[in-house]
GUKOLKOL-854418 format. One record per atom (N, C-alpha, C, O, CB): x, y, z; atom name. Coordinates in pm, 1 decimal. Each point is the difference from the previous one (the first is absolute). Glycine has a CB too. Example, Ala and Ser with C-alpha at 12.3 -4.5 7.8 and 13.67 -1.06 7.14 Angstrom:
// residues 2
site c1=1319.0; c2=-569.0; c3=780.0; zamar=N
site c1=-89.0; c2=119.0; c3=0.0; zamar=CA
site c1=90.0; c2=120.0; c3=0.0; zamar=C
site c1=103.6; c2=-1.9; c3=66.5; zamar=O
site c1=-292.8; c2=-115.4; c3=58.1; zamar=CB
site c1=154.2; c2=222.3; c3=-196.6; zamar=N
site c1=82.0; c2=119.0; c3=6.0; zamar=CA
site c1=-77.0; c2=109.0; c3=73.0; zamar=C
site c1=50.9; c2=110.8; c3=16.9; zamar=O
site c1=67.5; c2=-173.6; c3=-231.4; zamar=CB
***
This chain:
// residues 75
site c1=14395.9; c2=11857.5; c3=8712.1; zamar=N
site c1=37.4; c2=-95.6; c3=100.0; zamar=CA
site c1=3.0; c2=-138.5; c3=-63.5; zamar=C
site c1=-88.0; c2=-34.7; c3=-78.8; zamar=O
site c1=-11.5; c2=178.1; c3=262.0; zamar=CB
site c1=198.4; c2=-220.4; c3=-149.6; zamar=N
site c1=9.4; c2=-139.2; c3=-41.5; zamar=CA
site c1=23.9; c2=-82.1; c3=125.9; zamar=C
site c1=90.4; c2=28.9; c3=78.4; zamar=O
site c1=0.2; c2=31.1; c3=-310.9; zamar=CB
site c1=-173.2; c2=-163.1; c3=250.9; zamar=N
site c1=14.5; c2=-86.4; c3=116.0; zamar=CA
site c1=-9.4; c2=-144.4; c3=-47.0; zamar=C
site c1=-95.4; c2=-37.3; c3=-68.2; zamar=O
site c1=-3.3; c2=213.0; c3=223.5; zamar=CB
site c1=196.7; c2=-256.6; c3=-119.3; zamar=N
site c1=3.3; c2=-141.0; c3=-36.3; zamar=CA
site c1=14.0; c2=-82.1; c3=126.8; zamar=C
site c1=92.4; c2=20.2; c3=78.8; zamar=O
site c1=9.4; c2=31.5; c3=-304.8; zamar=CB
site c1=-193.8; c2=-143.7; c3=244.4; zamar=N
site c1=4.7; c2=-93.2; c3=112.5; zamar=CA
site c1=15.8; c2=-139.7; c3=-57.0; zamar=C
site c1=-76.3; c2=-41.0; c3=-87.5; zamar=O
site c1=-68.1; c2=191.4; c3=234.5; zamar=CB
site c1=242.6; c2=-223.1; c3=-98.1; zamar=N
site c1=27.5; c2=-135.8; c3=-46.7; zamar=CA
site c1=-1.9; c2=-97.4; c3=115.4; zamar=C
site c1=47.2; c2=30.2; c3=109.6; zamar=O
site c1=89.1; c2=60.8; c3=-296.8; zamar=CB
site c1=-191.1; c2=-207.6; c3=161.7; zamar=N
site c1=25.2; c2=-112.4; c3=88.9; zamar=CA
site c1=21.1; c2=-121.7; c3=-89.9; zamar=C
site c1=13.0; c2=16.0; c3=-121.4; zamar=O
site c1=-153.2; c2=83.5; c3=314.2; zamar=CB
site c1=143.9; c2=-216.0; c3=-139.0; zamar=N
site c1=33.5; c2=-116.7; c3=-81.2; zamar=CA
site c1=-110.6; c2=-41.0; c3=-96.6; zamar=C
site c1=22.6; c2=-84.3; c3=-86.8; zamar=O
site c1=120.6; c2=9.9; c3=272.7; zamar=CB
site c1=-262.6; c2=132.4; c3=-172.4; zamar=N
site c1=-111.3; c2=-42.8; c3=-84.6; zamar=CA
site c1=-59.5; c2=109.3; c3=-88.1; zamar=C
site c1=-71.8; c2=-30.6; c3=-95.2; zamar=O
site c1=24.3; c2=-134.3; c3=268.6; zamar=CB
site c1=75.8; c2=291.5; c3=-143.8; zamar=N
site c1=-68.1; c2=107.0; c3=-73.4; zamar=CA
site c1=83.4; c2=127.9; c3=-4.4; zamar=C
site c1=75.6; c2=30.7; c3=92.2; zamar=O
site c1=-294.7; c2=-129.5; c3=-24.2; zamar=CB
site c1=203.3; c2=171.8; c3=-177.3; zamar=N
site c1=55.3; c2=135.0; c3=-12.5; zamar=CA
site c1=-119.1; c2=95.3; c3=-6.4; zamar=C
site c1=-89.3; c2=-16.8; c3=-83.0; zamar=O
site c1=302.3; c2=-64.0; c3=-38.8; zamar=CB
site c1=-214.0; c2=179.2; c3=208.5; zamar=N
site c1=-104.6; c2=102.3; c3=2.5; zamar=CA
site c1=66.6; c2=131.8; c3=-36.6; zamar=C
site c1=94.3; c2=43.4; c3=66.1; zamar=O
site c1=-232.6; c2=-167.0; c3=111.8; zamar=CB
site c1=88.7; c2=186.8; c3=-283.2; zamar=N
site c1=58.2; c2=124.2; c3=-48.8; zamar=CA
site c1=-105.2; c2=108.9; c3=-0.6; zamar=C
site c1=-111.2; c2=-20.1; c3=-48.8; zamar=O
site c1=275.8; c2=-107.4; c3=-91.0; zamar=CB
site c1=-129.0; c2=243.8; c3=194.4; zamar=N
site c1=-84.8; c2=118.7; c3=-6.9; zamar=CA
site c1=82.0; c2=112.7; c3=-60.4; zamar=C
site c1=112.3; c2=26.7; c3=42.7; zamar=O
site c1=-249.6; c2=-99.8; c3=158.9; zamar=CB
site c1=80.2; c2=138.3; c3=-301.0; zamar=N
site c1=62.6; c2=116.2; c3=-62.0; zamar=CA
site c1=-105.9; c2=109.2; c3=-2.7; zamar=C
site c1=-112.1; c2=-23.0; c3=-45.4; zamar=O
site c1=273.1; c2=-118.4; c3=-97.1; zamar=CB
site c1=-126.0; c2=259.8; c3=190.7; zamar=N
site c1=-98.2; c2=108.5; c3=-1.5; zamar=CA
site c1=69.2; c2=132.5; c3=-26.1; zamar=C
site c1=120.0; c2=15.9; c3=22.1; zamar=O
site c1=-266.9; c2=-142.9; c3=136.8; zamar=CB
site c1=66.5; c2=222.3; c3=-206.9; zamar=N
site c1=50.3; c2=135.1; c3=-19.6; zamar=CA
site c1=-110.4; c2=99.4; c3=32.1; zamar=C
site c1=-115.1; c2=-37.4; c3=22.5; zamar=O
site c1=277.2; c2=-42.3; c3=-199.2; zamar=CB
site c1=-125.3; c2=205.5; c3=178.3; zamar=N
site c1=-97.8; c2=105.0; c3=29.8; zamar=CA
site c1=-25.6; c2=85.7; c3=-124.3; zamar=C
site c1=-24.6; c2=120.2; c3=9.9; zamar=O
site c1=99.4; c2=-117.4; c3=231.5; zamar=CB
site c1=-68.6; c2=-67.0; c3=-358.0; zamar=N
site c1=-18.6; c2=70.1; c3=-127.6; zamar=CA
site c1=-145.1; c2=32.3; c3=-29.3; zamar=C
site c1=-82.9; c2=11.5; c3=90.3; zamar=O
site c1=284.0; c2=-126.2; c3=-173.3; zamar=CB
site c1=-229.9; c2=128.9; c3=-45.1; zamar=N
site c1=-132.8; c2=43.9; c3=-43.1; zamar=CA
site c1=-101.1; c2=-113.7; c3=-7.1; zamar=C
site c1=-118.9; c2=26.0; c3=-18.3; zamar=O
site c1=229.6; c2=154.2; c3=-109.2; zamar=CB
site c1=-67.4; c2=-306.1; c3=141.4; zamar=N
site c1=-93.7; c2=-111.7; c3=-7.2; zamar=CA
site c1=-51.5; c2=-20.5; c3=-140.7; zamar=C
site c1=53.8; c2=54.3; c3=-96.5; zamar=O
site c1=-118.3; c2=-11.4; c3=331.6; zamar=CB
site c1=-40.9; c2=-122.3; c3=-245.1; zamar=N
site c1=-61.8; c2=-24.3; c3=-128.8; zamar=CA
site c1=60.2; c2=-114.5; c3=-79.2; zamar=C
site c1=-37.9; c2=-20.1; c3=-115.3; zamar=O
site c1=-15.2; c2=256.5; c3=114.3; zamar=CB
site c1=146.0; c2=-312.8; c3=58.7; zamar=N
site c1=55.8; c2=-115.5; c3=-71.1; zamar=CA
site c1=-112.1; c2=-100.4; c3=-23.3; zamar=C
site c1=-81.6; c2=-25.0; c3=88.7; zamar=O
site c1=311.9; c2=60.0; c3=14.9; zamar=CB
site c1=-233.7; c2=-92.6; c3=-224.1; zamar=N
site c1=-108.1; c2=-90.8; c3=-37.0; zamar=CA
site c1=58.2; c2=-122.2; c3=-70.0; zamar=C
site c1=59.2; c2=12.7; c3=-107.1; zamar=O
site c1=-220.9; c2=180.6; c3=86.2; zamar=CB
site c1=145.8; c2=-310.7; c3=79.7; zamar=N
site c1=55.5; c2=-122.9; c3=-57.6; zamar=CA
site c1=-66.3; c2=-32.7; c3=-132.7; zamar=C
site c1=58.7; c2=-72.8; c3=-80.1; zamar=O
site c1=-9.1; c2=-11.7; c3=309.7; zamar=CB
site c1=-167.7; c2=134.3; c3=-255.9; zamar=N
site c1=-69.3; c2=-29.3; c3=-125.6; zamar=CA
site c1=45.5; c2=89.4; c3=-113.9; zamar=C
site c1=-40.9; c2=-20.5; c3=-114.3; zamar=O
site c1=-153.5; c2=-54.5; c3=246.7; zamar=CB
site c1=278.4; c2=174.1; c3=-103.6; zamar=N
site c1=38.9; c2=98.3; c3=-101.0; zamar=CA
site c1=121.8; c2=-42.6; c3=-82.2; zamar=C
site c1=50.2; c2=79.6; c3=-79.4; zamar=O
site c1=-143.5; c2=94.8; c3=228.1; zamar=CB
site c1=141.7; c2=-296.9; c3=-131.9; zamar=N
site c1=111.6; c2=-47.6; c3=-79.8; zamar=CA
site c1=134.7; c2=51.8; c3=45.7; zamar=C
site c1=95.2; c2=1.8; c3=-78.0; zamar=O
site c1=-250.8; c2=-16.3; c3=-108.9; zamar=CB
site c1=165.1; c2=55.9; c3=309.9; zamar=N
site c1=126.6; c2=51.5; c3=52.5; zamar=CA
site c1=92.7; c2=-114.8; c3=40.0; zamar=C
site c1=-34.5; c2=-117.1; c3=-16.0; zamar=O
site c1=-83.5; c2=324.3; c3=96.6; zamar=CB
site c1=233.3; c2=-173.4; c3=-29.7; zamar=N
site c1=94.8; c2=-100.2; c3=47.9; zamar=CA
site c1=-54.0; c2=-82.9; c3=114.9; zamar=C
site c1=55.0; c2=-105.4; c3=31.9; zamar=O
site c1=125.9; c2=254.8; c3=-104.3; zamar=CB
site c1=-288.6; c2=-102.6; c3=135.0; zamar=N
site c1=-60.4; c2=-76.8; c3=108.4; zamar=CA
site c1=-57.3; c2=-132.2; c3=-49.3; zamar=C
site c1=-5.1; c2=-96.9; c3=75.7; zamar=O
site c1=-46.5; c2=310.5; c3=41.1; zamar=CB
site c1=8.3; c2=-219.3; c3=-242.5; zamar=N
site c1=-53.2; c2=-124.3; c3=-56.3; zamar=CA
site c1=109.8; c2=-106.1; c3=-5.0; zamar=C
site c1=-22.4; c2=-114.5; c3=39.3; zamar=O
site c1=-145.9; c2=244.8; c3=-176.0; zamar=CB
site c1=286.2; c2=-93.1; c3=88.8; zamar=N
site c1=112.0; c2=-93.6; c3=-5.1; zamar=CA
site c1=42.1; c2=-45.2; c3=138.3; zamar=C
site c1=30.6; c2=-117.5; c3=20.4; zamar=O
site c1=45.0; c2=225.4; c3=-229.7; zamar=CB
site c1=-73.9; c2=-16.8; c3=303.7; zamar=N
site c1=34.6; c2=-34.1; c3=137.9; zamar=CA
site c1=-101.6; c2=-97.8; c3=57.3; zamar=C
site c1=36.7; c2=-98.5; c3=64.0; zamar=O
site c1=72.2; c2=323.0; c3=-34.1; zamar=CB
site c1=-235.3; c2=-197.1; c3=-53.1; zamar=N
site c1=-106.2; c2=-88.4; c3=47.6; zamar=CA
site c1=14.3; c2=-139.3; c3=-60.7; zamar=C
site c1=-14.0; c2=-99.9; c3=70.5; zamar=O
site c1=-138.3; c2=297.9; c3=-43.5; zamar=CB
site c1=179.8; c2=-205.5; c3=-156.4; zamar=N
site c1=18.0; c2=-129.7; c3=-66.5; zamar=CA
site c1=112.1; c2=-79.2; c3=65.7; zamar=C
site c1=-13.6; c2=-120.4; c3=21.6; zamar=O
site c1=-68.7; c2=219.1; c3=-237.0; zamar=CB
site c1=191.1; c2=-33.3; c3=246.8; zamar=N
site c1=115.3; c2=-68.8; c3=60.4; zamar=CA
site c1=-30.4; c2=-48.8; c3=141.1; zamar=C
site c1=37.5; c2=-111.2; c3=37.1; zamar=O
site c1=114.2; c2=252.8; c3=-175.3; zamar=CB
site c1=-219.3; c2=-58.9; c3=216.4; zamar=N
site c1=-36.6; c2=-40.1; c3=136.7; zamar=CA
site c1=-95.7; c2=-118.4; c3=-5.1; zamar=C
site c1=17.0; c2=-96.0; c3=75.2; zamar=O
site c1=14.2; c2=332.9; c3=7.3; zamar=CB
site c1=-131.7; c2=-231.7; c3=-170.0; zamar=N
site c1=-95.3; c2=-111.1; c3=-11.4; zamar=CA
site c1=68.0; c2=-127.0; c3=-49.9; zamar=C
site c1=-37.3; c2=-109.7; c3=41.6; zamar=O
site c1=-145.5; c2=274.4; c3=-85.8; zamar=CB
site c1=281.7; c2=-152.3; c3=-44.0; zamar=N
site c1=72.9; c2=-117.3; c3=-49.9; zamar=CA
site c1=73.3; c2=-72.3; c3=112.9; zamar=C
site c1=25.3; c2=-120.1; c3=-8.9; zamar=O
site c1=1.3; c2=234.1; c3=-212.7; zamar=CB
site c1=6.8; c2=-41.7; c3=326.2; zamar=N
site c1=67.6; c2=-59.2; c3=116.2; zamar=CA
site c1=-99.8; c2=-48.4; c3=104.9; zamar=C
site c1=39.6; c2=-43.0; c3=108.3; zamar=O
site c1=156.0; c2=192.9; c3=-150.4; zamar=CB
site c1=-324.7; c2=-143.1; c3=10.1; zamar=N
site c1=-102.4; c2=-45.3; c3=94.2; zamar=CA
site c1=-38.7; c2=105.3; c3=101.8; zamar=C
site c1=-64.0; c2=-31.1; c3=100.5; zamar=O
site c1=150.2; c2=-196.4; c3=-130.7; zamar=CB
site c1=-48.2; c2=351.8; c3=5.2; zamar=N
site c1=-26.1; c2=106.9; c3=94.4; zamar=CA
site c1=-120.8; c2=84.2; c3=-35.0; zamar=C
site c1=-71.1; c2=-25.0; c3=-97.3; zamar=O
site c1=310.6; c2=27.8; c3=142.3; zamar=CB
site c1=-259.8; c2=97.4; c3=37.8; zamar=N
site c1=-108.0; c2=95.4; c3=-21.5; zamar=CA
site c1=57.2; c2=140.4; c3=4.9; zamar=C
site c1=103.5; c2=24.7; c3=61.8; zamar=O
site c1=-273.1; c2=-182.8; c3=38.6; zamar=CB
site c1=100.8; c2=249.1; c3=-166.4; zamar=N
site c1=42.2; c2=139.6; c3=-0.6; zamar=CA
site c1=-124.9; c2=86.8; c3=4.6; zamar=C
site c1=-100.5; c2=-30.1; c3=-64.3; zamar=O
site c1=312.8; c2=-23.6; c3=-66.2; zamar=CB
site c1=-204.7; c2=160.3; c3=206.4; zamar=N
site c1=-109.9; c2=94.7; c3=11.1; zamar=CA
site c1=56.7; c2=140.4; c3=-14.3; zamar=C
site c1=100.8; c2=33.7; c3=62.1; zamar=O
site c1=-233.6; c2=-190.8; c3=87.4; zamar=CB
site c1=68.2; c2=238.0; c3=-230.7; zamar=N
site c1=41.0; c2=138.8; c3=-18.3; zamar=CA
site c1=-117.1; c2=89.7; c3=36.9; zamar=C
site c1=-110.9; c2=-15.3; c3=-51.0; zamar=O
site c1=275.1; c2=-47.8; c3=-132.6; zamar=CB
site c1=-137.1; c2=156.6; c3=273.2; zamar=N
site c1=-98.6; c2=101.8; c3=36.0; zamar=CA
site c1=61.6; c2=134.3; c3=-34.4; zamar=C
site c1=110.0; c2=32.7; c3=44.5; zamar=O
site c1=-212.3; c2=-174.9; c3=142.6; zamar=CB
site c1=29.6; c2=219.9; c3=-267.3; zamar=N
site c1=57.1; c2=125.3; c3=-48.1; zamar=CA
site c1=-109.6; c2=105.0; c3=-23.7; zamar=C
site c1=-25.4; c2=39.6; c3=-113.8; zamar=O
site c1=214.5; c2=-168.9; c3=8.0; zamar=CB
site c1=-253.0; c2=173.3; c3=213.5; zamar=N
site c1=-104.2; c2=100.9; c3=-17.9; zamar=CA
site c1=59.5; c2=131.4; c3=-50.4; zamar=C
site c1=107.6; c2=41.4; c3=43.2; zamar=O
site c1=-242.6; c2=-149.8; c3=139.1; zamar=CB
site c1=65.0; c2=171.9; c3=-272.2; zamar=N
site c1=47.9; c2=126.8; c3=-56.6; zamar=CA
site c1=30.9; c2=100.2; c3=110.7; zamar=C
site c1=-80.3; c2=21.7; c3=90.7; zamar=O
site c1=-54.9; c2=-63.0; c3=-298.4; zamar=CB
site c1=252.7; c2=101.4; c3=198.3; zamar=N
site c1=41.9; c2=101.5; c3=95.9; zamar=CA
site c1=52.6; c2=-51.6; c3=131.9; zamar=C
site c1=32.6; c2=79.6; c3=88.0; zamar=O
site c1=-196.7; c2=60.3; c3=-193.1; zamar=CB
site c1=173.6; c2=-272.5; c3=121.7; zamar=N
site c1=38.7; c2=-53.7; c3=130.8; zamar=CA
site c1=114.2; c2=-100.6; c3=-5.5; zamar=C
site c1=18.7; c2=-76.0; c3=95.0; zamar=O
site c1=-251.0; c2=112.4; c3=-25.1; zamar=CB
site c1=308.2; c2=-39.0; c3=-177.5; zamar=N
site c1=113.5; c2=-91.6; c3=-6.8; zamar=CA
site c1=-40.4; c2=-139.5; c3=-42.7; zamar=C
site c1=-115.8; c2=-26.8; c3=-32.4; zamar=O
site c1=225.3; c2=159.8; c3=208.1; zamar=CB
site c1=-10.9; c2=-221.2; c3=-174.7; zamar=N
site c1=-19.8; c2=-137.5; c3=-45.6; zamar=CA
site c1=61.6; c2=-94.9; c3=101.2; zamar=C
site c1=105.2; c2=28.2; c3=57.4; zamar=O
site c1=-105.0; c2=44.6; c3=-299.7; zamar=CB
site c1=-66.8; c2=-185.9; c3=263.7; zamar=N
site c1=54.3; c2=-105.3; c3=86.5; zamar=CA
site c1=-15.9; c2=-133.6; c3=-71.1; zamar=C
site c1=-107.7; c2=-33.7; c3=-49.3; zamar=O
site c1=52.1; c2=165.2; c3=260.1; zamar=CB
site c1=163.5; c2=-205.6; c3=-215.0; zamar=N
site c1=2.9; c2=-133.3; c3=-58.3; zamar=CA
site c1=35.5; c2=-98.6; c3=109.4; zamar=C
site c1=97.3; c2=19.9; c3=72.6; zamar=O
site c1=-31.9; c2=70.3; c3=-300.1; zamar=CB
site c1=-143.3; c2=-196.0; c3=239.9; zamar=N
site c1=27.0; c2=-107.8; c3=94.9; zamar=CA
site c1=12.7; c2=-129.8; c3=-78.1; zamar=C
site c1=-90.8; c2=-36.1; c3=-74.9; zamar=O
site c1=-34.5; c2=155.5; c3=261.5; zamar=CB
site c1=236.6; c2=-190.1; c3=-170.4; zamar=N
site c1=19.4; c2=-128.7; c3=-66.4; zamar=CA
site c1=30.6; c2=-105.5; c3=104.9; zamar=C
site c1=72.0; c2=24.6; c3=96.7; zamar=O
site c1=11.4; c2=88.4; c3=-307.1; zamar=CB
site c1=-139.4; c2=-230.1; c3=189.0; zamar=N
site c1=17.8; c2=-115.7; c3=87.7; zamar=CA
site c1=47.0; c2=-113.1; c3=-90.9; zamar=C
site c1=-73.7; c2=-43.5; c3=-88.4; zamar=O
site c1=-107.7; c2=118.6; c3=258.3; zamar=CB
site c1=304.2; c2=-122.7; c3=-148.4; zamar=N
site c1=57.9; c2=-102.3; c3=-87.1; zamar=CA
site c1=45.9; c2=-118.2; c3=85.7; zamar=C
site c1=87.6; c2=14.6; c3=85.3; zamar=O
site c1=-14.4; c2=161.7; c3=-254.3; zamar=CB
site c1=-133.3; c2=-293.6; c3=145.6; zamar=N
site c1=45.3; c2=-117.1; c3=75.4; zamar=CA
site c1=140.8; c2=-39.4; c3=-43.6; zamar=C
site c1=34.1; c2=8.3; c3=-118.0; zamar=O
site c1=-272.3; c2=-87.4; c3=142.3; zamar=CB
site c1=317.8; c2=37.0; c3=70.1; zamar=N
site c1=137.2; c2=-42.2; c3=-29.2; zamar=CA
site c1=7.2; c2=-151.9; c3=7.9; zamar=C
site c1=0.4; c2=-59.3; c3=107.9; zamar=O
site c1=94.2; c2=277.0; c3=-16.9; zamar=CB
site c1=-89.0; c2=-277.9; c3=-208.1; zamar=N
site c1=14.6; c2=-144.6; c3=-10.4; zamar=CA
site c1=109.6; c2=-25.8; c3=-101.6; zamar=C
site c1=40.1; c2=90.6; c3=-73.1; zamar=O
site c1=-284.7; c2=-135.0; c3=133.6; zamar=CB
site c1=292.9; c2=-78.1; c3=-65.3; zamar=N
site c1=103.4; c2=-30.5; c3=-99.6; zamar=CA
site c1=-53.9; c2=19.1; c3=-140.5; zamar=C
site c1=77.6; c2=27.1; c3=-91.6; zamar=O
site c1=28.0; c2=-189.8; c3=249.6; zamar=CB
site c1=-236.6; c2=149.5; c3=-178.2; zamar=N
site c1=-59.4; c2=18.5; c3=-132.9; zamar=CA
site c1=-0.5; c2=146.7; c3=-40.1; zamar=C
site c1=-5.9; c2=29.9; c3=-119.3; zamar=O
site c1=-136.3; c2=-231.8; c3=156.4; zamar=CB
site c1=148.3; c2=295.3; c3=58.9; zamar=N
site c1=-4.4; c2=141.5; c3=-33.7; zamar=CA
site c1=137.6; c2=59.3; c3=-25.5; zamar=C
site c1=11.1; c2=116.4; c3=-38.5; zamar=O
site c1=-216.2; c2=-99.7; c3=173.7; zamar=CB
site c1=310.5; c2=-95.6; c3=-114.2; zamar=N
site c1=136.8; c2=47.2; c3=-23.2; zamar=CA
site c1=45.6; c2=-51.3; c3=-135.7; zamar=C
site c1=-1.6; c2=-121.0; c3=-22.5; zamar=O
site c1=53.4; c2=124.8; c3=271.9; zamar=CB
site c1=-10.8; c2=85.2; c3=-341.9; zamar=N
site c1=47.9; c2=-45.6; c3=-129.9; zamar=CA
site c1=113.3; c2=-101.4; c3=14.6; zamar=C
site c1=81.3; c2=9.9; c3=91.8; zamar=O
site c1=-148.0; c2=210.3; c3=-189.8; zamar=CB
site c1=71.6; c2=-316.7; c3=8.2; zamar=N
site c1=97.6; c2=-110.1; c3=9.7; zamar=CA
site c1=142.7; c2=50.3; c3=13.0; zamar=C
site c1=78.3; c2=-58.3; c3=74.9; zamar=O
site c1=-231.6; c2=-82.3; c3=-209.6; zamar=CB
site c1=189.6; c2=247.2; c3=63.9; zamar=N
site c1=136.3; c2=51.9; c3=4.2; zamar=CA
site c1=37.3; c2=50.9; c3=139.2; zamar=C
site c1=118.0; c2=3.8; c3=35.0; zamar=O
site c1=-138.9; c2=56.9; c3=-276.3; zamar=CB
site c1=-79.5; c2=-21.3; c3=321.3; zamar=N
site c1=26.1; c2=54.7; c3=132.3; zamar=CA
site c1=-4.2; c2=-104.5; c3=110.7; zamar=C
site c1=42.1; c2=29.3; c3=112.0; zamar=O
site c1=-136.8; c2=182.8; c3=-192.8; zamar=CB
site c1=45.8; c2=-332.6; c3=54.0; zamar=N
site c1=-15.6; c2=-100.9; c3=103.6; zamar=CA
site c1=133.1; c2=-50.5; c3=52.7; zamar=C
site c1=6.3; c2=-49.0; c3=112.7; zamar=O
site c1=-219.6; c2=-15.6; c3=-217.9; zamar=CB
site c1=318.6; c2=75.1; c3=27.6; zamar=N
site c1=129.9; c2=-49.9; c3=43.0; zamar=CA
site c1=87.8; c2=108.8; c3=59.5; zamar=C
site c1=114.6; c2=-26.4; c3=36.3; zamar=O
site c1=-131.6; c2=-146.4; c3=-211.5; zamar=CB
site c1=-34.6; c2=294.2; c3=185.9; zamar=N
site c1=79.5; c2=112.4; c3=51.2; zamar=CA
site c1=7.7; c2=-2.6; c3=149.7; zamar=C
site c1=62.9; c2=87.0; c3=60.1; zamar=O
site c1=-128.4; c2=48.0; c3=-255.2; zamar=CB
***
């Protein structure tokens, strides 16, 4: 499932699956890079992935002119 909620100040993203779980941000996976990018935009990210119960990622990203790359501000 992917759910994105937008308003003029924030983007809220939820991604979940019913897989095997066990995703670990400390294990050097692609989640580390994703987390770095979300934090660079002033946001937060939480991953819950209990073994055998799937994975859920929640990201909260503030929408300000500073969070939009310069090339996209004129679009």
